[in-house]
N, C-alpha and C positions, 0 to 999 in steps of 0.2 A: 498678558502683558508682564514683562519682567521688570522688576524694580531692584535697585541696588541700595543696600543698607551700608552706610559708611560710618565707621567708628574711629575716632582718633585714639591711638594707643601710645604715641610718643610725643614729647614736647617739641614745639616749634620755636622755642626761645633762641637757640643758637643757630637757627637756619636763616637763610636770606629773606629779604623782604618779599621776593616773588613767591616763595613757598608759603609764607604766612598769609600773603594775599590770596593765594589759591585756596587755602583752608577757609579763609573768610568767605570767598566766593562760593564755596561748597556749603557754607552755613554752619561750619563746625566752630565751636567756641572754646572748648577746653578738652583735656584728656578725659576719655570716657563718654563724651558727648557723641550722640549718633544722629544722623539724618538719613532720610530716604529720598532717593531721586529716581526718576525714570531712566531706563537704560538708553542713553543717547551717546553718540560719538563725542560730543562736547564734554559730557560728564566723565566719560572714560578717559579722555585726554587729561582732564584735571586730576583724576585719581592717579594716573600714570606719573604725573609730575610729583606727587607726594606719597607714592606707594610705600615708602619706608616709614611713614608716619601714621598710616591708617591701615585698617583691615576692611575688607569688602566682602559682603555676603549677598548672594542673589536671592531675591524673594519672588516667588511665583504667585501671582494673584489669579484667583478663579473667576 
């Protein structure tokens, strides 16, 4: 199963409410905070909406 590690690297202060809400929905709280999610189309879509604020790393589980 592939999981995605999402880390916020840029501030969301000057962004719109939708982008801040997307980060909240992903569970990210601050710069440097990371969360791990299963690789699902819904999560990929949220990441795509805020790709300029986050970095994504694929984690392969055994």
